[in-house]
N, C-alpha and C positions, 0 to 999 in steps of 0.2 A: 327091623326093629334090626337096631343095632348093635353092634359086638363088643366086647369085651376086649379093650389092649392093655398088655403089662409093658412096661417102660423103664429102666433105667435114669432116672435125673441128676444130673450131675451140676450140680450149685454151684454157682462162680466163675470164675474164664479159665479155661483151661490152661493147662503153664505146656511149657514147651517139652517135649520129649523128653529132656534130658532132668529136669524134675522127679522124674518117678524113680531113677536111680538112684537119683544123688547124695540122701543123708548116711546110704546104709553104708559099709564097709566092702571096698572090694573084694572076691573070690580068693581071686592072687595077692597078694601083696606084697608089691614088687622090694627088692634087695635093697636094704639101706646101702647106702654109698658110703664109704670109709672117711673120711677127714680127709688122710693122706689120695684119694682119689682128685684128681683136676675137675671131675664136675661138680666134686661138695660143696653145697652152698649156691648150686646154678639153680635156677627155676626151672621148671618142666611142663611141659603143655596140660592142662585137665585130658585125662585119656576120653571119647566120644562112644563107650562102653561102659559097664561095669560102676565102680561108687570110687568116690573121689581119694583119689591112694592118702595113704598116712600125709600131715604136713610137714611134719620132719624124719629125721633118719632115729633109730631108737636103739642103733651100737650101745652098749654098756650100760641101758638103762631098762632098769627090773620092770618088768609088764605089772600092772597090774593085778593077772594071776596069782603068778608068784609072790609078791607083798602079803596077799591075802593068805598064803598056804603059809608061811615062813609064823604072819601072828596067831594061826591058830595051832601050831609046832608049840610055838613057845609060849603060848596059852596068855596071851597079851590081854585079853578084853580082861580075865581073870582076877589079871594081877591089880589094875587097874579100877579095874569094880573096888577091889578089898582098898587097895587106900581112899574113892570115892566117899565109902561107908563108913570108916574111919575117921578121918582129915576133914571134912567137909558138911556141910549142910548147915541148915537156919542156928541148930545151935551147938555148933562146933567154938570152941573157943581161938583166940588168935594165936598164939601158940601152935596149936593143933592144926590150923590152917596153914600158916609160914611151914612145918612138919611138912605137909601135906605136898606145897609146893615146890620144896626141893627134891623130894619124891618126884614128882613127876620128870624133875627135871633128869632124871637120873635115865630117862627111857631115849637114847639118841640112834636105836634101829627103826628105819621109815616105816617099816611095818607094823613099827607098835602106833605109827602116828593116827592113824585113821581111828583103830580103836578110842586112841586117846579122846579126839574130836567126840567120838559117839556116845562114851562113856559120862564122857561132863558135859554133855551138849545141856541138861536139864540144871547145871548147876547157878548160880548166881554168877553177876557179871566179871566177879575179881577173879574166878578160879577164870573162866573163859579168856580174859585179858590176858593170864596167867600162859593158857594157857599156847594162846596166841603169841604169844613174846617170844618164848622156849620155839615154835618151829621156825618163827623166826632169825635164828643163831642159828638154826642146822640144814644149811645148803641149799641146793638144789633140789632136796626131794621135802626138806622143810616149805622150800618157796608152793612144791606142788602142793601137797595139803594144806598150805594156806590158799591157794588156788579153787581146790575142795571147798574149802570152808566159802569162799568167796561167791562161790556158784550152788551149792546144794543147801547153806541154813538156813530159813525160815524166817530168823531174824533181821531185816536190814540193817539194823543196828551193826551189827558182829559180823554181817558180810561186808558192809565198807569199811571196820575195823582189819577185818584181814585183808581187805584191797591192799590201804594204807600202811602194810608191811609187807608188801613185795616190790621187787628189784625189778627193773630194768637196764636190758632187756631181760626177756623173757629166757627162761632156761626149758632145755628139753624135756622135762620130767612134769615141768607146766602145759607145757604142748601137748605133752600124752593126755595129761584132765584137761586142754580146751577140746584135742579130736573125736574126747570122748562124749564129755557132752553136748557138743554143734550138732554130735550123731541123736542125738535124743528122742524120742518119741514124746518127752512131755515136754512138753512146752514153755513152760516156767523155767525149765533145767537149762534149754538149747537161750532161751533170751538173757536170763544171767550168764547165760558161757559166750552170748558176744557183746554182752554189754565191759566184760573183762576185759573180752578181746582188744574193744574200742580203749577203756580206759589205759590198757599196758601196750598200746600201739603195738598188741600181736599180728602183724603182718602174713605172716606164716599163714594162720587161720584165714585168709581173704578165703580161698576156692570153698574153706565149707560153707564161709558167711554168704555164699555167691548162692549155695542149693540148700542152706537153710532158712532164707528167708521166706521160705512159706512152704508148705506142707499139705497134702491132702490126706485128709480122715474120713474114715465112714461113720457115717448118722448112725447118734443111737437112733436101734430099734426095736419093739418089742413084738409080739406076735401079732402080726396082721398087717396091713398096708401103712406105709407110714400116711399117706394122702391119698385122694383121690379128687378127681374134675369129669363133671359129669356135664357135655353141650348136650343138651335133649330139648325137644319139643314133644309135648303132654298131648295128647289127644283123647277128647270123651268120648264115651260110647257105653249104652246100654245092654250092661252083661249078663242081666237075668228080670226074670219079673214075679212079683210077691202074689196071689188071689190076696182082695181085700174084700169079705163080704159084708154087706148089711142086710135091716130089713128092708127083704124084698129087692135087693140091689144086689148089681157083684161090678169089677172092679181090677184093674193092677196095679199098681204100685211098683217101677219101675227101681233098676237096683243102677247105680250110676257106676265103670270102675274108669279107667285109665291107662291108657297104652302112652309107653315112651319111646321119641321115637331119635336116635341120634349116638353118644359117642361118648361112652364112658374112658376117660384115662386113668389106672392105677399107677400110682407111687412104690414100687417095691423095693425100691433099695436106693441109696445118694450117695455124693459123696461130696463133704468138704473143703473149699479151700483153705486154705488158716495162713495168713498174712499176718507175718511177724515184724510188728512196726519199727521195733528196738534192736533188732538184726539188721534190718531193713537201712533205717539212719545210722547206725553203727560203720556198716559195707560201706554207702555213697562218703559219709565224710573222713573214713580211712585212706580210702582209696582217689577222691576227688586230692585230700593233702599231699598224699605221695606221689600222686601219679602227674600232680601239677593242669590238672584240668577238671570240667566239670563228669561227675558223674551219675549223676542223677536223674539226665534222660534216658536212662538204661529201664528205669521203674521196678517192675517187679518181672519182666523179660527175662527166663534166667538161658534162654536161649543165645540172647544179645553179649548178656554179662558172659557166659562161656568161652562166643566168639573174641572178646572186647581181650579178654586176661590171656588166651591162645595167642594174638595176634599182633595187641599194641604190650602191656604190660609185661609179658616173660621176656621179652627182644626189650623191654625198658628196663627193667630189673637186671637182666643176666649182660647187658650193654655199664649199666651202675658198677659193676663190681667189679669187669673188668679192667675199668677206668681206672679205681680204685687200688688193684690189686698191682696195676705195672705204672702206677701213682709212686 
């Protein structure tokens, strides 16, 4: 009789060991380098342990948590919801809508930008475009809010309009948004962030692009096995006899059974490798253009990308910066 085997099946090609820890933030975040430090602006190699460090110094830049706390403390969502209710909607007059646009422009605190985007998310295009125009004029934090729209909004046209209002080179608050989005487990968010990184030529995102171009996801599973495979030989045998009685006669009718001999492979768990092709194409295009040599031969091999970044790209960019500083 064959035994029952329990097995873990991995779907896809196993990635390099560095891929498993790539997308998560490091447990200990390195201290940002101050602008007056000689190391400011120089690239550093990606560590071989832990996650990818933050892609840019955040000195003097409010964190997402700080902005959220300030928005709640000042009740921006309620204020903006009141403006939307009074001034917008399909039945509002042009005068009321114009007054609503003016009131929206009074919100210049960066903590109000995210609530403004969310409250007006279901409005008509003229309202949404007015919000994007307002954010365009609000400096670096307004650019960060545009980046958030370009990554998270479900409307492709609005995402494109937000990107068209962004300026290059990208600011540190924009890098903060890209940093968070490229670490996301939501594939749509991470892919949109990769697309925006390529469109804005945000070279600072290359380390995160390397390790977000593929992920390991648990396979969806209900109760019981995901699948099973049986490799068996069935043999027939007589397992019982049933007596049959007739007129002046008697006989036995055989009951035929089967016995299986072989192997049963149970699939009780699985891991799915998801290849984010948008991020991969952006990574190859961006690095090939900036480095001056094609990088597509590394494919999705994250170990090869890690070694290339540390041994080739970091020295190349630091020499480039030193030459520019010397001239």
